[in-house]
PDB file of N, CA, C and O in Angstrom:
ATOM      1  N   UNK A   1     -17.482 -41.558  48.500  1.00  0.00           N
ATOM      2  CA  UNK A   1     -17.427 -42.303  49.225  1.00  0.00           C
ATOM      3  C   UNK A   1     -17.371 -41.989  50.654  1.00  0.00           C
ATOM      4  O   UNK A   1     -16.428 -42.522  51.239  1.00  0.00           O
ATOM      5  N   UNK A   2     -18.085 -41.314  51.307  1.00  0.00           N
ATOM      6  CA  UNK A   2     -18.309 -40.389  52.489  1.00  0.00           C
ATOM      7  C   UNK A   2     -17.534 -41.240  53.223  1.00  0.00           C
ATOM      8  O   UNK A   2     -16.316 -41.066  53.211  1.00  0.00           O
ATOM      9  N   UNK A   3     -18.022 -42.142  53.870  1.00  0.00           N
ATOM     10  CA  UNK A   3     -17.308 -42.451  54.790  1.00  0.00           C
ATOM     11  C   UNK A   3     -15.670 -43.456  55.285  1.00  0.00           C
ATOM     12  O   UNK A   3     -15.049 -43.933  56.235  1.00  0.00           O
ATOM     13  N   UNK A   4     -15.674 -43.259  53.744  1.00  0.00           N
ATOM     14  CA  UNK A   4     -14.359 -43.846  54.193  1.00  0.00           C
ATOM     15  C   UNK A   4     -13.868 -45.384  53.420  1.00  0.00           C
ATOM     16  O   UNK A   4     -14.730 -46.099  52.908  1.00  0.00           O
ATOM     17  N   UNK A   5     -12.706 -45.694  53.411  1.00  0.00           N
ATOM     18  CA  UNK A   5     -12.764 -47.289  53.002  1.00  0.00           C
ATOM     19  C   UNK A   5     -11.748 -47.503  54.770  1.00  0.00           C
ATOM     20  O   UNK A   5     -11.731 -46.614  55.622  1.00  0.00           O
ATOM     21  N   UNK A   6     -11.086 -48.743  54.907  1.00  0.00           N
ATOM     22  CA  UNK A   6     -10.541 -48.879  56.028  1.00  0.00           C
ATOM     23  C   UNK A   6      -8.419 -48.997  55.309  1.00  0.00           C
ATOM     24  O   UNK A   6      -8.005 -49.662  54.359  1.00  0.00           O
ATOM     25  N   UNK A   7      -7.941 -48.449  55.872  1.00  0.00           N
ATOM     26  CA  UNK A   7      -6.704 -47.693  55.427  1.00  0.00           C
ATOM     27  C   UNK A   7      -5.958 -49.108  54.932  1.00  0.00           C
ATOM     28  O   UNK A   7      -6.123 -50.203  55.471  1.00  0.00           O
ATOM     29  N   UNK A   8      -5.072 -48.821  53.744  1.00  0.00           N
ATOM     30  CA  UNK A   8      -4.331 -49.319  53.646  1.00  0.00           C
ATOM     31  C   UNK A   8      -2.867 -48.613  54.275  1.00  0.00           C
ATOM     32  O   UNK A   8      -2.405 -47.524  54.617  1.00  0.00           O
ATOM     33  N   UNK A   9      -2.449 -50.289  54.145  1.00  0.00           N
ATOM     34  CA  UNK A   9      -1.156 -49.687  53.963  1.00  0.00           C
ATOM     35  C   UNK A   9      -0.217 -48.641  53.397  1.00  0.00           C
ATOM     36  O   UNK A   9       0.629 -47.899  53.894  1.00  0.00           O
ATOM     37  N   UNK A  10      -0.665 -48.851  52.201  1.00  0.00           N
ATOM     38  CA  UNK A  10      -0.299 -47.572  51.046  1.00  0.00           C
ATOM     39  C   UNK A  10      -0.909 -46.396  51.757  1.00  0.00           C
ATOM     40  O   UNK A  10      -0.605 -45.220  51.953  1.00  0.00           O
ATOM     41  N   UNK A  11      -1.602 -46.964  51.969  1.00  0.00           N
ATOM     42  CA  UNK A  11      -2.641 -44.957  52.671  1.00  0.00           C
ATOM     43  C   UNK A  11      -1.748 -44.399  53.414  1.00  0.00           C
ATOM     44  O   UNK A  11      -1.482 -43.197  53.418  1.00  0.00           O
ATOM     45  N   UNK A  12      -0.840 -45.920  54.608  1.00  0.00           N
ATOM     46  CA  UNK A  12      -0.646 -45.072  55.547  1.00  0.00           C
ATOM     47  C   UNK A  12       1.382 -44.495  55.283  1.00  0.00           C
ATOM     48  O   UNK A  12       2.164 -43.919  56.040  1.00  0.00           O
ATOM     49  N   UNK A  13       1.475 -44.844  54.358  1.00  0.00           N
ATOM     50  CA  UNK A  13       2.579 -44.643  53.709  1.00  0.00           C
ATOM     51  C   UNK A  13       3.093 -43.181  53.455  1.00  0.00           C
ATOM     52  O   UNK A  13       4.094 -42.474  53.570  1.00  0.00           O
ATOM     53  N   UNK A  14       1.478 -43.168  52.937  1.00  0.00           N
ATOM     54  CA  UNK A  14       0.956 -41.848  52.138  1.00  0.00           C
ATOM     55  C   UNK A  14       1.420 -40.822  53.504  1.00  0.00           C
ATOM     56  O   UNK A  14       2.226 -39.925  53.753  1.00  0.00           O
ATOM     57  N   UNK A  15       0.651 -41.379  53.982  1.00  0.00           N
ATOM     58  CA  UNK A  15       0.476 -40.596  55.390  1.00  0.00           C
ATOM     59  C   UNK A  15       1.827 -40.346  56.614  1.00  0.00           C
ATOM     60  O   UNK A  15       2.017 -39.428  57.412  1.00  0.00           O
ATOM     61  N   UNK A  16       2.328 -41.156  56.426  1.00  0.00           N
ATOM     62  CA  UNK A  16       3.296 -40.512  57.725  1.00  0.00           C
ATOM     63  C   UNK A  16       4.638 -40.078  56.523  1.00  0.00           C
ATOM     64  O   UNK A  16       5.723 -39.507  56.632  1.00  0.00           O
ATOM     65  N   UNK A  17       4.173 -40.452  55.837  1.00  0.00           N
ATOM     66  CA  UNK A  17       6.158 -39.614  54.618  1.00  0.00           C
ATOM     67  C   UNK A  17       5.938 -38.796  54.408  1.00  0.00           C
ATOM     68  O   UNK A  17       6.915 -38.108  54.112  1.00  0.00           O
ATOM     69  N   UNK A  18       4.577 -38.084  54.345  1.00  0.00           N
ATOM     70  CA  UNK A  18       4.245 -36.722  53.931  1.00  0.00           C
ATOM     71  C   UNK A  18       4.258 -35.902  55.241  1.00  0.00           C
ATOM     72  O   UNK A  18       4.741 -34.774  55.326  1.00  0.00           O
ATOM     73  N   UNK A  19       3.337 -36.985  56.853  1.00  0.00           N
ATOM     74  CA  UNK A  19       3.711 -35.641  58.178  1.00  0.00           C
ATOM     75  C   UNK A  19       5.076 -35.467  58.435  1.00  0.00           C
ATOM     76  O   UNK A  19       5.632 -34.369  58.467  1.00  0.00           O
ATOM     77  N   UNK A  20       5.903 -37.130  58.714  1.00  0.00           N
ATOM     78  CA  UNK A  20       7.646 -36.454  58.375  1.00  0.00           C
ATOM     79  C   UNK A  20       7.920 -35.426  58.252  1.00  0.00           C
ATOM     80  O   UNK A  20       8.071 -34.584  59.138  1.00  0.00           O
ATOM     81  N   UNK A  21       8.102 -35.243  56.468  1.00  0.00           N
ATOM     82  CA  UNK A  21       8.367 -34.561  54.859  1.00  0.00           C
ATOM     83  C   UNK A  21       7.876 -32.399  55.877  1.00  0.00           C
ATOM     84  O   UNK A  21       8.609 -31.415  55.979  1.00  0.00           O
ATOM     85  N   UNK A  22       6.396 -32.615  56.354  1.00  0.00           N
ATOM     86  CA  UNK A  22       5.988 -31.340  57.188  1.00  0.00           C
ATOM     87  C   UNK A  22       6.648 -31.278  58.197  1.00  0.00           C
ATOM     88  O   UNK A  22       7.040 -30.154  58.509  1.00  0.00           O
ATOM     89  N   UNK A  23       6.875 -31.985  58.734  1.00  0.00           N
ATOM     90  CA  UNK A  23       7.485 -31.910  60.174  1.00  0.00           C
ATOM     91  C   UNK A  23       9.036 -30.600  59.552  1.00  0.00           C
ATOM     92  O   UNK A  23       9.277 -29.394  59.612  1.00  0.00           O
ATOM     93  N   UNK A  24       9.616 -31.734  59.065  1.00  0.00           N
ATOM     94  CA  UNK A  24      10.980 -30.986  58.622  1.00  0.00           C
ATOM     95  C   UNK A  24      10.926 -29.911  57.379  1.00  0.00           C
ATOM     96  O   UNK A  24      11.932 -29.506  56.797  1.00  0.00           O
ATOM     97  N   UNK A  25      10.187 -29.697  57.212  1.00  0.00           N
ATOM     98  CA  UNK A  25       9.787 -28.072  56.361  1.00  0.00           C
ATOM     99  C   UNK A  25       9.082 -27.498  56.804  1.00  0.00           C
ATOM    100  O   UNK A  25       8.571 -26.610  56.121  1.00  0.00           O
ATOM    101  N   UNK A  26       8.598 -27.708  58.393  1.00  0.00           N
ATOM    102  CA  UNK A  26       8.728 -26.934  58.917  1.00  0.00           C
ATOM    103  C   UNK A  26      10.045 -26.136  60.207  1.00  0.00           C
ATOM    104  O   UNK A  26       9.882 -25.065  60.793  1.00  0.00           O
ATOM    105  N   UNK A  27      11.339 -27.129  60.342  1.00  0.00           N
ATOM    106  CA  UNK A  27      12.302 -26.245  60.088  1.00  0.00           C
ATOM    107  C   UNK A  27      12.700 -25.474  59.449  1.00  0.00           C
ATOM    108  O   UNK A  27      13.354 -24.526  59.884  1.00  0.00           O
ATOM    109  N   UNK A  28      12.380 -25.684  58.045  1.00  0.00           N
ATOM    110  CA  UNK A  28      13.287 -24.262  57.491  1.00  0.00           C
ATOM    111  C   UNK A  28      14.654 -25.856  55.860  1.00  0.00           C
ATOM    112  O   UNK A  28      15.631 -25.874  55.111  1.00  0.00           O
ATOM    113  N   UNK A  29      13.923 -26.406  56.210  1.00  0.00           N
ATOM    114  CA  UNK A  29      15.146 -27.503  55.917  1.00  0.00           C
ATOM    115  C   UNK A  29      14.309 -27.364  54.383  1.00  0.00           C
ATOM    116  O   UNK A  29      13.094 -27.288  54.200  1.00  0.00           O
ATOM    117  N   UNK A  30      15.288 -27.361  53.496  1.00  0.00           N
ATOM    118  CA  UNK A  30      14.163 -26.871  51.807  1.00  0.00           C
ATOM    119  C   UNK A  30      15.087 -27.993  50.975  1.00  0.00           C
ATOM    120  O   UNK A  30      14.574 -28.475  49.965  1.00  0.00           O
ATOM    121  N   UNK A  31      16.674 -28.506  51.432  1.00  0.00           N
ATOM    122  CA  UNK A  31      17.251 -29.525  50.605  1.00  0.00           C
ATOM    123  C   UNK A  31      16.820 -30.316  49.872  1.00  0.00           C
ATOM    124  O   UNK A  31      15.969 -30.700  50.674  1.00  0.00           O
ATOM    125  N   UNK A  32      16.611 -31.049  48.852  1.00  0.00           N
ATOM    126  CA  UNK A  32      15.777 -32.437  48.373  1.00  0.00           C
ATOM    127  C   UNK A  32      15.874 -33.306  49.316  1.00  0.00           C
ATOM    128  O   UNK A  32      15.132 -33.848  50.135  1.00  0.00           O
ATOM    129  N   UNK A  33      17.661 -33.324  48.820  1.00  0.00           N
ATOM    130  CA  UNK A  33      17.964 -34.183  49.715  1.00  0.00           C
ATOM    131  C   UNK A  33      18.060 -34.659  50.765  1.00  0.00           C
ATOM    132  O   UNK A  33      18.487 -35.787  51.013  1.00  0.00           O
ATOM    133  N   UNK A  34      17.645 -33.797  51.571  1.00  0.00           N
ATOM    134  CA  UNK A  34      18.705 -33.263  53.268  1.00  0.00           C
ATOM    135  C   UNK A  34      17.097 -33.808  53.287  1.00  0.00           C
ATOM    136  O   UNK A  34      17.165 -34.913  53.825  1.00  0.00           O
ATOM    137  N   UNK A  35      15.697 -33.531  52.945  1.00  0.00           N
ATOM    138  CA  UNK A  35      14.006 -33.632  53.713  1.00  0.00           C
ATOM    139  C   UNK A  35      14.547 -35.468  53.120  1.00  0.00           C
ATOM    140  O   UNK A  35      14.644 -36.178  54.120  1.00  0.00           O
ATOM    141  N   UNK A  36      14.779 -36.022  52.198  1.00  0.00           N
ATOM    142  CA  UNK A  36      14.228 -37.011  51.585  1.00  0.00           C
ATOM    143  C   UNK A  36      15.533 -38.095  52.677  1.00  0.00           C
ATOM    144  O   UNK A  36      14.829 -39.078  52.906  1.00  0.00           O
ATOM    145  N   UNK A  37      16.540 -38.305  53.192  1.00  0.00           N
ATOM    146  CA  UNK A  37      17.195 -38.494  54.046  1.00  0.00           C
ATOM    147  C   UNK A  37      16.698 -38.141  55.604  1.00  0.00           C
ATOM    148  O   UNK A  37      17.279 -38.922  56.358  1.00  0.00           O
ATOM    149  N   UNK A  38      16.029 -37.447  56.172  1.00  0.00           N
ATOM    150  CA  UNK A  38      14.985 -37.385  57.089  1.00  0.00           C
ATOM    151  C   UNK A  38      13.859 -38.061  57.881  1.00  0.00           C
ATOM    152  O   UNK A  38      13.542 -38.245  59.056  1.00  0.00           O
ATOM    153  N   UNK A  39      13.190 -38.478  56.025  1.00  0.00           N
ATOM    154  CA  UNK A  39      12.071 -38.334  56.480  1.00  0.00           C
ATOM    155  C   UNK A  39      12.361 -40.596  56.050  1.00  0.00           C
ATOM    156  O   UNK A  39      11.394 -41.195  55.579  1.00  0.00           O
ATOM    157  N   UNK A  40      13.774 -41.427  56.339  1.00  0.00           N
ATOM    158  CA  UNK A  40      13.714 -42.267  55.539  1.00  0.00           C
ATOM    159  C   UNK A  40      14.530 -42.922  57.071  1.00  0.00           C
ATOM    160  O   UNK A  40      14.377 -44.022  57.603  1.00  0.00           O
ATOM    161  N   UNK A  41      15.733 -41.343  57.626  1.00  0.00           N
ATOM    162  CA  UNK A  41      15.650 -42.225  58.990  1.00  0.00           C
ATOM    163  C   UNK A  41      14.638 -42.284  60.024  1.00  0.00           C
ATOM    164  O   UNK A  41      14.745 -42.933  61.065  1.00  0.00           O
ATOM    165  N   UNK A  42      12.961 -41.075  59.444  1.00  0.00           N
ATOM    166  CA  UNK A  42      12.211 -41.874  61.186  1.00  0.00           C
ATOM    167  C   UNK A  42      11.445 -42.603  60.984  1.00  0.00           C
ATOM    168  O   UNK A  42      10.634 -42.934  61.849  1.00  0.00           O
ATOM    169  N   UNK A  43      11.452 -43.370  59.083  1.00  0.00           N
ATOM    170  CA  UNK A  43      10.570 -43.851  58.888  1.00  0.00           C
ATOM    171  C   UNK A  43      11.197 -44.753  59.474  1.00  0.00           C
ATOM    172  O   UNK A  43      10.499 -45.565  60.081  1.00  0.00           O
ATOM    173  N   UNK A  44      13.292 -45.011  59.522  1.00  0.00           N
ATOM    174  CA  UNK A  44      13.498 -45.884  60.440  1.00  0.00           C
ATOM    175  C   UNK A  44      13.221 -45.883  61.961  1.00  0.00           C
ATOM    176  O   UNK A  44      13.161 -46.717  62.865  1.00  0.00           O
ATOM    177  N   UNK A  45      13.170 -45.386  61.905  1.00  0.00           N
ATOM    178  CA  UNK A  45      13.189 -45.454  63.904  1.00  0.00           C
ATOM    179  C   UNK A  45      11.723 -45.200  63.920  1.00  0.00           C
ATOM    180  O   UNK A  45      11.266 -46.150  64.556  1.00  0.00           O
ATOM    181  N   UNK A  46      10.613 -44.325  63.513  1.00  0.00           N
ATOM    182  CA  UNK A  46       9.504 -44.969  63.694  1.00  0.00           C
ATOM    183  C   UNK A  46       8.773 -45.105  62.758  1.00  0.00           C
ATOM    184  O   UNK A  46       7.818 -44.332  62.840  1.00  0.00           O
ATOM    185  N   UNK A  47       8.753 -45.867  61.691  1.00  0.00           N
ATOM    186  CA  UNK A  47       8.469 -45.551  60.514  1.00  0.00           C
ATOM    187  C   UNK A  47       6.658 -46.947  61.227  1.00  0.00           C
ATOM    188  O   UNK A  47       5.497 -46.790  61.607  1.00  0.00           O
ATOM    189  N   UNK A  48       7.789 -48.286  60.941  1.00  0.00           N
ATOM    190  CA  UNK A  48       6.847 -49.029  61.084  1.00  0.00           C
ATOM    191  C   UNK A  48       5.407 -49.149  62.043  1.00  0.00           C
ATOM    192  O   UNK A  48       4.197 -49.351  61.935  1.00  0.00           O
ATOM    193  N   UNK A  49       6.716 -48.807  63.280  1.00  0.00           N
ATOM    194  CA  UNK A  49       5.190 -48.857  64.548  1.00  0.00           C
ATOM    195  C   UNK A  49       3.561 -47.164  64.155  1.00  0.00           C
ATOM    196  O   UNK A  49       2.370 -46.981  64.406  1.00  0.00           O
ATOM    197  N   UNK A  50       4.565 -46.529  63.539  1.00  0.00           N
ATOM    198  CA  UNK A  50       3.519 -45.387  63.527  1.00  0.00           C
ATOM    199  C   UNK A  50       2.312 -46.021  62.090  1.00  0.00           C
ATOM    200  O   UNK A  50       1.084 -45.945  62.052  1.00  0.00           O
ATOM    201  N   UNK A  51       3.365 -46.665  60.981  1.00  0.00           N
ATOM    202  CA  UNK A  51       2.182 -47.859  59.595  1.00  0.00           C
ATOM    203  C   UNK A  51       1.357 -48.871  59.827  1.00  0.00           C
ATOM    204  O   UNK A  51       0.354 -49.163  59.176  1.00  0.00           O
ATOM    205  N   UNK A  52       1.914 -49.559  61.032  1.00  0.00           N
ATOM    206  CA  UNK A  52       1.262 -50.827  61.786  1.00  0.00           C
ATOM    207  C   UNK A  52      -0.128 -50.123  62.403  1.00  0.00           C
ATOM    208  O   UNK A  52      -1.251 -50.417  61.993  1.00  0.00           O
ATOM    209  N   UNK A  53       0.160 -49.058  63.551  1.00  0.00           N
ATOM    210  CA  UNK A  53      -0.829 -48.679  64.107  1.00  0.00           C
ATOM    211  C   UNK A  53      -2.022 -47.631  63.337  1.00  0.00           C
ATOM    212  O   UNK A  53      -3.125 -47.347  63.805  1.00  0.00           O
ATOM    213  N   UNK A  54      -1.524 -47.233  62.219  1.00  0.00           N
ATOM    214  CA  UNK A  54      -2.680 -46.739  60.947  1.00  0.00           C
ATOM    215  C   UNK A  54      -3.485 -47.331  60.028  1.00  0.00           C
ATOM    216  O   UNK A  54      -4.383 -46.701  59.470  1.00  0.00           O
ATOM    217  N   UNK A  55      -3.172 -48.911  59.729  1.00  0.00           N
ATOM    218  CA  UNK A  55      -3.940 -49.417  58.727  1.00  0.00           C
ATOM    219  C   UNK A  55      -5.137 -50.118  60.096  1.00  0.00           C
ATOM    220  O   UNK A  55      -5.440 -50.461  61.239  1.00  0.00           O
ATOM    221  N   UNK A  56      -5.396 -49.875  58.502  1.00  0.00           N
ATOM    222  CA  UNK A  56      -7.388 -50.646  59.333  1.00  0.00           C
ATOM    223  C   UNK A  56      -8.003 -49.249  59.031  1.00  0.00           C
ATOM    224  O   UNK A  56      -8.728 -49.147  58.041  1.00  0.00           O
ATOM    225  N   UNK A  57      -7.704 -47.892  60.015  1.00  0.00           N
ATOM    226  CA  UNK A  57      -7.966 -47.185  60.550  1.00  0.00           C
ATOM    227  C   UNK A  57      -9.101 -46.192  59.490  1.00  0.00           C
ATOM    228  O   UNK A  57      -8.470 -45.433  58.755  1.00  0.00           O
ATOM    229  N   UNK A  58     -10.408 -46.123  59.355  1.00  0.00           N
ATOM    230  CA  UNK A  58     -11.309 -45.112  58.293  1.00  0.00           C
ATOM    231  C   UNK A  58     -10.339 -43.951  58.416  1.00  0.00           C
ATOM    232  O   UNK A  58      -9.726 -43.293  59.257  1.00  0.00           O
ATOM    233  N   UNK A  59     -10.662 -44.132  56.341  1.00  0.00           N
ATOM    234  CA  UNK A  59      -9.803 -42.748  55.845  1.00  0.00           C
ATOM    235  C   UNK A  59     -10.909 -42.605  54.625  1.00  0.00           C
ATOM    236  O   UNK A  59     -11.791 -43.397  54.293  1.00  0.00           O
ATOM    237  N   UNK A  60     -10.523 -41.211  54.030  1.00  0.00           N
ATOM    238  CA  UNK A  60     -11.181 -41.206  52.581  1.00  0.00           C
ATOM    239  C   UNK A  60      -9.941 -40.133  51.997  1.00  0.00           C
ATOM    240  O   UNK A  60      -8.967 -39.480  52.373  1.00  0.00           O
ATOM    241  N   UNK A  61     -10.761 -40.481  50.783  1.00  0.00           N
ATOM    242  CA  UNK A  61     -10.292 -40.379  49.401  1.00  0.00           C
ATOM    243  C   UNK A  61     -10.067 -38.333  49.878  1.00  0.00           C
ATOM    244  O   UNK A  61      -9.047 -37.657  49.754  1.00  0.00           O
ATOM    245  N   UNK A  62     -10.750 -38.120  50.139  1.00  0.00           N
ATOM    246  CA  UNK A  62     -10.809 -36.399  50.656  1.00  0.00           C
ATOM    247  C   UNK A  62      -9.773 -36.435  51.157  1.00  0.00           C
ATOM    248  O   UNK A  62      -8.994 -35.784  50.461  1.00  0.00           O
ATOM    249  N   UNK A  63      -8.936 -37.148  52.643  1.00  0.00           N
ATOM    250  CA  UNK A  63      -8.175 -36.892  53.741  1.00  0.00           C
ATOM    251  C   UNK A  63      -6.936 -36.948  53.116  1.00  0.00           C
ATOM    252  O   UNK A  63      -6.110 -36.054  53.304  1.00  0.00           O
ATOM    253  N   UNK A  64      -6.665 -38.104  52.236  1.00  0.00           N
ATOM    254  CA  UNK A  64      -6.026 -38.949  51.674  1.00  0.00           C
ATOM    255  C   UNK A  64      -5.287 -37.836  50.497  1.00  0.00           C
ATOM    256  O   UNK A  64      -4.067 -37.875  50.341  1.00  0.00           O
ATOM    257  N   UNK A  65      -6.055 -36.965  49.787  1.00  0.00           N
ATOM    258  CA  UNK A  65      -5.036 -35.879  48.659  1.00  0.00           C
ATOM    259  C   UNK A  65      -5.090 -34.502  49.602  1.00  0.00           C
ATOM    260  O   UNK A  65      -4.624 -33.481  49.097  1.00  0.00           O
ATOM    261  N   UNK A  66      -5.627 -34.433  50.919  1.00  0.00           N
ATOM    262  CA  UNK A  66      -5.535 -33.595  51.828  1.00  0.00           C
ATOM    263  C   UNK A  66      -3.939 -33.317  52.729  1.00  0.00           C
ATOM    264  O   UNK A  66      -3.033 -32.629  53.198  1.00  0.00           O
ATOM    265  N   UNK A  67      -4.838 -34.923  52.338  1.00  0.00           N
ATOM    266  CA  UNK A  67      -2.112 -35.074  53.593  1.00  0.00           C
ATOM    267  C   UNK A  67      -2.101 -34.422  51.726  1.00  0.00           C
ATOM    268  O   UNK A  67      -2.277 -33.255  51.376  1.00  0.00           O
ATOM    269  N   UNK A  68      -1.942 -35.144  51.190  1.00  0.00           N
ATOM    270  CA  UNK A  68      -0.999 -34.686  49.723  1.00  0.00           C
ATOM    271  C   UNK A  68      -0.424 -33.556  49.912  1.00  0.00           C
ATOM    272  O   UNK A  68       0.753 -33.322  49.636  1.00  0.00           O
ATOM    273  N   UNK A  69      -1.677 -32.322  50.678  1.00  0.00           N
ATOM    274  CA  UNK A  69      -1.651 -31.669  49.482  1.00  0.00           C
ATOM    275  C   UNK A  69      -0.933 -30.006  50.674  1.00  0.00           C
ATOM    276  O   UNK A  69      -0.591 -28.863  50.370  1.00  0.00           O
ATOM    277  N   UNK A  70      -1.034 -31.019  52.443  1.00  0.00           N
ATOM    278  CA  UNK A  70      -0.358 -30.055  53.269  1.00  0.00           C
ATOM    279  C   UNK A  70       0.374 -29.585  53.593  1.00  0.00           C
ATOM    280  O   UNK A  70       1.499 -30.079  53.668  1.00  0.00           O
ATOM    281  N   UNK A  71       0.026 -28.195  54.001  1.00  0.00           N
ATOM    282  CA  UNK A  71       1.580 -27.809  53.797  1.00  0.00           C
ATOM    283  C   UNK A  71       2.400 -27.025  55.357  1.00  0.00           C
ATOM    284  O   UNK A  71       3.337 -26.233  55.461  1.00  0.00           O
ATOM    285  N   UNK A  72       1.320 -27.855  56.610  1.00  0.00           N
ATOM    286  CA  UNK A  72       1.527 -27.731  58.241  1.00  0.00           C
ATOM    287  C   UNK A  72       1.266 -29.021  58.747  1.00  0.00           C
ATOM    288  O   UNK A  72       0.751 -30.063  58.342  1.00  0.00           O
ATOM    289  N   UNK A  73       2.016 -28.419  60.188  1.00  0.00           N
ATOM    290  CA  UNK A  73       1.183 -29.957  60.270  1.00  0.00           C
ATOM    291  C   UNK A  73      -0.197 -29.612  60.958  1.00  0.00           C
ATOM    292  O   UNK A  73      -0.872 -30.638  61.039  1.00  0.00           O
ATOM    293  N   UNK A  74      -1.023 -28.189  61.630  1.00  0.00           N
ATOM    294  CA  UNK A  74      -1.929 -27.906  61.880  1.00  0.00           C
ATOM    295  C   UNK A  74      -2.914 -29.237  60.359  1.00  0.00           C
ATOM    296  O   UNK A  74      -3.440 -30.341  60.494  1.00  0.00           O
ATOM    297  N   UNK A  75      -2.708 -28.283  59.051  1.00  0.00           N
ATOM    298  CA  UNK A  75      -3.206 -28.191  57.321  1.00  0.00           C
ATOM    299  C   UNK A  75      -3.773 -30.221  58.236  1.00  0.00           C
ATOM    300  O   UNK A  75      -4.893 -30.607  58.570  1.00  0.00           O
ATOM    301  N   UNK A  76      -2.403 -30.965  58.320  1.00  0.00           N
ATOM    302  CA  UNK A  76      -2.204 -32.114  58.326  1.00  0.00           C
ATOM    303  C   UNK A  76      -3.477 -33.459  59.641  1.00  0.00           C
ATOM    304  O   UNK A  76      -3.969 -34.575  59.474  1.00  0.00           O
ATOM    305  N   UNK A  77      -3.478 -32.265  60.993  1.00  0.00           N
ATOM    306  CA  UNK A  77      -4.305 -32.692  61.630  1.00  0.00           C
ATOM    307  C   UNK A  77      -5.821 -32.300  61.369  1.00  0.00           C
ATOM    308  O   UNK A  77      -6.749 -32.890  61.922  1.00  0.00           O
ATOM    309  N   UNK A  78      -6.005 -31.151  60.392  1.00  0.00           N
ATOM    310  CA  UNK A  78      -7.265 -31.493  60.432  1.00  0.00           C
ATOM    311  C   UNK A  78      -7.936 -32.519  58.834  1.00  0.00           C
ATOM    312  O   UNK A  78      -8.982 -33.144  58.657  1.00  0.00           O
ATOM    313  N   UNK A  79      -6.866 -32.289  58.046  1.00  0.00           N
ATOM    314  CA  UNK A  79      -7.100 -33.392  56.872  1.00  0.00           C
ATOM    315  C   UNK A  79      -7.418 -34.530  57.898  1.00  0.00           C
ATOM    316  O   UNK A  79      -8.308 -35.359  57.706  1.00  0.00           O
ATOM    317  N   UNK A  80      -6.584 -34.498  59.045  1.00  0.00           N
ATOM    318  CA  UNK A  80      -7.189 -36.438  59.478  1.00  0.00           C
ATOM    319  C   UNK A  80      -8.278 -36.801  60.308  1.00  0.00           C
ATOM    320  O   UNK A  80      -8.661 -37.961  60.459  1.00  0.00           O
ATOM    321  N   UNK A  81      -9.050 -35.241  61.146  1.00  0.00           N
ATOM    322  CA  UNK A  81      -9.947 -35.158  61.854  1.00  0.00           C
ATOM    323  C   UNK A  81     -11.228 -35.974  61.398  1.00  0.00           C
ATOM    324  O   UNK A  81     -12.249 -35.955  62.086  1.00  0.00           O
TER     325      UNK A  81
END
């Protein structure tokens, strides 16, 4: 499905969580508990708005797979272009 589909709330949750996680990893934080706490904090502070902004935008299965595998912010940017 090359042209994609409208992003669901679940799709947007994946994108948001991975984006927050990659941002934290870039700060050399590797403790899984710290990462989980920082992602949860990001979700509280800006998650709802980011997810609402995302829902309905076109996304492909390949882009979602890319997001899940991204190791850096630049990778995420490429995934979502």
